[in-house]
C-alpha positions as CSV (number, residue, x, y, z in Angstrom):
1,M,-19.3,5.1,-24.1
2,K,-18.5,5.3,-27.8
3,D,-15.0,4.6,-28.9
4,V,-14.5,8.0,-30.4
5,E,-15.7,9.6,-27.1
6,M,-13.4,7.3,-25.1
7,H,-10.5,8.2,-27.3
8,R,-11.2,11.9,-26.9
9,S,-11.5,11.7,-23.1
10,M,-8.3,9.6,-22.8
11,N,-6.4,12.4,-24.4
12,H,-6.9,14.5,-21.3
13,L,-5.6,11.8,-18.9
14,K,-1.9,11.8,-18.0
15,I,0.0,9.6,-15.7
16,F,3.5,10.5,-14.4
17,T,5.8,8.7,-11.9
18,G,8.7,9.6,-9.7
19,N,11.5,7.1,-8.9
20,A,9.6,5.3,-6.1
21,N,7.9,2.6,-8.2
22,P,8.1,3.2,-11.9
23,Q,7.3,-0.4,-12.7
24,L,3.9,-0.2,-11.0
25,A,3.2,3.1,-12.9
26,S,4.1,1.3,-16.2
27,E,1.7,-1.6,-15.4
28,I,-1.1,0.9,-14.6
29,C,-0.6,2.6,-17.9
30,D,-0.6,-0.8,-19.7
31,Y,-3.9,-1.5,-18.0
32,L,-5.4,1.8,-19.2
33,G,-3.8,1.6,-22.6
34,I,-2.0,4.9,-22.5
35,E,1.6,6.0,-22.5
36,I,3.3,7.1,-19.3
37,G,4.0,10.8,-19.2
38,N,7.4,12.2,-20.2
39,S,9.3,13.4,-17.2
40,V,12.7,13.3,-15.6
41,V,13.2,13.2,-11.8
42,S,16.9,13.6,-11.0
43,K,19.2,15.1,-8.4
44,F,21.7,17.9,-8.5
45,S,25.2,17.1,-7.2
46,D,24.3,18.4,-3.8
47,G,21.4,16.1,-3.5
48,E,18.6,18.5,-4.3
49,I,15.8,17.0,-6.4
50,N,15.1,18.3,-9.9
51,V,11.9,17.7,-11.9
52,E,11.4,18.2,-15.6
53,I,7.9,17.7,-17.1
54,D,8.7,17.2,-20.8
55,E,5.2,17.5,-22.3
56,S,2.2,19.8,-22.0
57,V,-0.3,19.1,-19.2
58,R,-2.4,22.3,-19.6
59,G,-6.0,21.4,-18.9
60,K,-5.2,17.8,-18.3
61,D,-6.3,15.4,-15.5
62,V,-2.9,14.4,-14.1
63,Y,-2.2,11.4,-11.8
64,I,1.2,11.1,-10.1
65,V,2.1,7.5,-9.0
66,Q,4.5,7.8,-6.1
67,P,4.4,5.5,-3.0
68,T,6.3,7.2,-0.2
69,C,8.4,4.1,0.6
70,E,12.1,3.8,1.3
71,P,13.8,6.3,0.9
72,G,10.8,7.9,2.3
73,N,12.0,11.4,2.6
74,D,13.3,11.5,-1.0
75,N,10.1,10.1,-2.4
76,I,8.0,12.5,-0.5
77,M,10.0,15.4,-1.8
78,E,9.8,14.0,-5.3
79,L,6.0,13.9,-5.0
80,L,5.8,17.4,-3.7
81,I,8.0,18.9,-6.3
82,M,6.2,17.0,-9.1
83,I,2.9,18.3,-7.8
84,D,4.2,21.9,-7.8
85,A,5.7,21.6,-11.3
86,I,2.5,20.2,-12.8
87,R,0.3,22.7,-10.9
88,R,2.4,25.6,-12.3
89,A,2.0,24.0,-15.8
90,S,-1.8,24.6,-15.5
91,A,-3.1,21.1,-15.1
92,R,-6.8,20.9,-14.6
93,R,-6.7,18.5,-11.6
94,I,-3.8,16.7,-9.9
95,T,-4.3,13.4,-8.1
96,A,-1.6,11.9,-6.0
97,V,-1.6,8.1,-6.3
98,I,0.1,6.9,-3.2
99,P,-0.2,3.1,-3.0
100,Y,1.8,3.1,0.2
101,Y,1.4,6.1,2.5
102,G,4.6,6.5,4.6
103,Y,4.6,8.0,8.1
104,A,1.1,6.5,8.5
105,R,2.1,4.8,11.8
106,Q,2.7,8.3,13.3
107,D,-1.0,9.1,13.3
108,R,-1.5,10.1,16.9
109,K,0.2,11.2,20.1
110,S,0.8,8.2,22.4
111,R,2.9,10.3,24.8
112,G,3.8,14.0,25.3
113,R,5.8,16.1,22.8
114,E,5.3,13.6,19.9
115,P,4.5,14.8,16.4
116,I,1.5,13.6,14.3
117,T,3.6,13.2,11.2
118,A,0.9,11.6,9.1
119,K,-1.1,14.8,9.4
120,L,2.0,16.9,8.5
121,I,2.6,15.0,5.3
122,A,-1.1,15.3,4.4
123,N,-0.8,19.1,4.8
124,L,2.3,19.3,2.7
125,I,0.7,17.3,-0.2
126,T,-2.4,19.3,-0.1
127,K,-0.6,22.7,0.1
128,A,1.6,21.7,-2.8
129,G,-1.5,21.7,-5.1
130,C,-2.9,18.2,-5.0
131,R,-6.7,18.1,-5.4
132,R,-7.4,14.4,-4.8
133,I,-5.7,11.4,-3.1
134,L,-5.8,7.8,-4.3
135,T,-4.3,5.4,-1.8
136,M,-4.4,1.8,-0.6
137,D,-4.8,0.1,2.8
138,L,-3.9,3.0,5.1
139,H,-2.4,1.9,8.4
140,A,-5.3,3.8,10.1
141,Q,-8.6,4.6,8.6
142,Q,-8.7,8.0,10.2
143,I,-5.8,9.3,8.1
144,Q,-8.4,9.9,5.4
145,G,-9.6,12.8,7.6
146,F,-6.1,14.3,7.7
147,F,-6.6,15.5,4.1
148,D,-8.6,18.5,3.2
149,V,-9.3,17.1,-0.3
150,P,-11.2,13.9,-1.3
151,V,-9.5,10.6,-0.6
152,D,-10.3,7.4,-2.4
153,H,-9.2,4.4,-0.3
154,L,-8.6,1.1,-2.0
155,Y,-8.2,-2.4,-0.5
156,A,-5.9,-5.2,-1.6
157,A,-7.8,-7.8,0.4
158,P,-10.0,-9.1,-2.4
159,I,-6.9,-9.7,-4.6
160,I,-5.1,-11.5,-1.8
161,A,-8.2,-13.5,-0.9
162,D,-8.7,-14.7,-4.5
163,Y,-5.1,-16.0,-4.4
164,F,-5.8,-18.1,-1.3
165,L,-9.2,-19.3,-2.6
166,N,-7.4,-20.6,-5.7
167,M,-5.0,-22.6,-3.5
168,D,-7.9,-24.8,-2.3
169,L,-6.6,-24.9,1.2
170,D,-8.7,-26.9,3.6
171,D,-9.5,-26.3,7.3
172,F,-7.8,-22.9,7.6
173,V,-8.2,-19.9,9.9
174,V,-7.4,-16.2,9.5
175,V,-5.3,-14.8,12.4
176,S,-4.8,-11.2,13.3
177,P,-1.2,-10.7,14.7
178,D,-2.5,-8.0,17.1
179,I,-5.6,-6.6,18.6
180,G,-5.4,-3.5,16.4
181,G,-5.8,-5.5,13.2
182,V,-8.9,-7.4,14.3
183,A,-11.3,-5.4,12.1
184,R,-9.1,-5.9,9.0
185,A,-8.7,-9.6,9.7
186,R,-12.4,-10.1,10.3
187,K,-13.3,-8.6,6.9
188,F,-10.6,-10.8,5.3
189,A,-11.9,-13.9,7.0
190,G,-15.4,-13.0,5.7
191,L,-14.0,-13.0,2.1
192,L,-12.6,-16.5,2.7
193,H,-15.5,-17.8,4.8
194,A,-13.0,-18.7,7.4
195,P,-13.0,-18.5,11.3
196,L,-10.9,-15.8,13.0
197,A,-8.3,-16.0,15.7
198,I,-6.3,-13.2,17.4
199,I,-2.9,-12.9,18.9
200,D,-2.5,-10.8,22.0
201,K,0.9,-9.1,22.0
202,R,2.7,-6.3,23.7
203,R,5.2,-3.9,22.2
204,P,7.8,-2.8,24.8
205,K,9.4,-0.4,22.3
206,P,9.1,0.4,18.5
207,N,9.8,-2.5,16.1
208,V,9.8,-5.0,19.1
209,S,6.9,-7.3,19.8
210,E,6.2,-10.2,22.2
211,V,3.4,-12.7,21.9
212,M,1.3,-13.0,25.1
213,S,-1.4,-15.5,24.1
214,V,-3.5,-16.8,21.2
215,I,-7.3,-16.3,21.2
216,G,-9.0,-18.9,19.1
217,D,-8.5,-22.5,17.9
218,V,-5.5,-23.0,15.5
219,R,-4.5,-26.6,16.3
220,D,-4.3,-28.8,13.2
221,K,-5.4,-25.9,11.0
222,N,-3.7,-24.0,8.1
223,V,-3.2,-20.4,9.3
224,I,-3.2,-17.2,7.3
225,L,-1.6,-14.3,9.2
226,L,-2.9,-10.9,7.9
227,D,-1.3,-7.5,8.4
228,D,-1.2,-4.3,6.5
229,I,2.5,-3.8,6.7
230,I,5.5,-6.1,7.3
231,D,8.3,-3.9,8.4
232,T,11.1,-5.6,10.4
233,A,9.0,-8.8,10.4
234,G,9.3,-9.2,14.2
235,T,5.5,-9.3,14.8
236,I,4.7,-11.7,11.9
237,T,7.5,-14.1,12.6
238,N,6.9,-14.2,16.4
239,A,3.3,-14.8,15.7
240,A,4.1,-17.7,13.2
241,T,6.4,-19.3,15.8
242,A,3.7,-19.0,18.5
243,L,1.1,-20.5,16.2
244,K,3.3,-23.5,15.3
245,E,4.0,-24.1,19.0
246,R,0.2,-24.3,19.5
247,G,-0.2,-27.0,16.9
248,A,-0.9,-25.1,13.6
249,K,-0.1,-26.9,10.4
250,D,1.2,-24.6,7.6
251,V,1.5,-20.9,8.3
252,Y,1.0,-18.4,5.6
253,A,1.4,-14.6,5.9
254,C,0.1,-11.8,3.8
255,C,0.3,-8.0,3.8
256,S,-0.5,-5.1,1.5
257,H,2.8,-3.3,1.9
258,P,6.2,-5.2,2.1
259,V,8.4,-2.6,3.8
260,L,10.8,-5.3,4.8
261,S,13.4,-3.2,6.5
262,G,16.4,-4.1,8.7
263,P,16.5,-7.8,9.7
264,A,13.1,-8.6,8.0
265,I,14.5,-10.9,5.2
266,D,16.7,-12.9,7.6
267,R,13.7,-13.3,10.0
268,L,11.4,-14.4,7.3
269,N,13.8,-16.9,5.8
270,A,14.4,-18.4,9.3
271,S,10.7,-18.4,10.3
272,P,8.2,-21.3,10.0
273,I,6.2,-19.2,7.5
274,K,5.6,-21.3,4.3
275,E,4.8,-18.3,2.0
276,I,4.4,-14.6,2.2
277,V,1.8,-13.1,-0.1
278,T,2.1,-9.4,-0.7
279,T,1.5,-6.7,-3.4
280,N,3.7,-4.5,-5.5
281,S,2.7,-1.3,-3.8
282,I,6.3,-1.2,-2.8
283,P,9.1,-2.5,-5.1
284,T,10.3,-5.9,-3.8
285,D,12.6,-7.0,-6.7
286,A,15.7,-6.6,-4.6
287,K,14.4,-8.6,-1.7
288,N,16.2,-11.9,-1.3
289,C,13.5,-14.2,-0.1
290,D,12.1,-17.1,-2.1
291,K,9.0,-17.3,0.2
292,I,7.7,-14.0,-1.1
293,H,5.0,-14.0,-3.7
294,V,4.0,-10.6,-5.2
295,L,0.6,-9.8,-6.6
296,S,0.1,-6.8,-8.9
297,V,-2.4,-4.1,-7.8
298,A,-2.0,-2.3,-11.1
299,P,-5.5,-3.4,-12.4
300,L,-7.0,-2.3,-9.1
301,I,-5.4,1.1,-9.2
302,G,-5.9,1.5,-13.0
303,E,-9.6,0.8,-12.6
304,A,-9.9,3.3,-9.8
305,I,-8.1,6.0,-11.9
306,M,-10.5,5.4,-14.8
307,R,-13.5,5.6,-12.5
308,I,-12.3,8.9,-10.9
309,Y,-11.5,10.3,-14.4
310,Q,-15.0,9.4,-15.6
311,D,-16.7,10.7,-12.4
312,A,-17.9,7.2,-11.6
313,S,-18.2,5.4,-8.3
314,V,-15.0,3.9,-6.8
315,S,-16.7,2.3,-3.8
316,K,-18.7,0.0,-6.2
317,M,-15.4,-1.8,-7.0
318,F,-15.7,-3.4,-3.5
């Protein structure tokens, strides 16, 4: 593409952000070489959210960067109101860039009279006027089908795998902390050319897990525990303890989304985990844990935005 053509096309690309992760949005804009859109997202004295878009978006291709992390309900409302404001300002197309999709763990009914909240949120975002979704490492793949608009699904695994490959670890094994994450762990193990082990656990109630057994050989090996989300860190720290008891050497953990709620930081600090590798899909600056190493997904998301904008393939990135 000629420089003059690129310059002209970039004039129709706009990126805005709410209050969920403005640092990530800024890094994405730096990667793309554009300025972040002028907007103000604030609250009235009674807590209602107010959005002001301070530049024209008429006929533009607009991307709103807003992970729906803590405080999840506020960030979801910010996203919905920003979509509505930009739609009413006659944008050509609105894409919601949601690096972390909240409520994703409520994706099915496991007992009677339960909501499927992941579908409800998808309906709200679509009805607000969003015409495309760009997200990363959904908790369940089927959530893509909850949207009635195209979904581009990115994966942080290659970025995390490169980090471990550059560490030159020898004799290591990738471990899935539960049966549900086996497919994810198997793909990650393939990137590292490493064997796979699995932890069999049970969850007697939400945010509580117990290790039952370890399937695979971990004795005298460096272990990489992989999960998509670390929330209260009960699963990952229990798994790390069980692996050390079974003779593992150093235990590393990695995840795409560092939710880290409740007792998570205390548990990680007290655990035998040597290092936790994660991404900046969720802000982690305020998290008081020296073990956490954060990798930026801004180049990954920025490249995907450019490919969507130019009607190029996103899947070829992987």
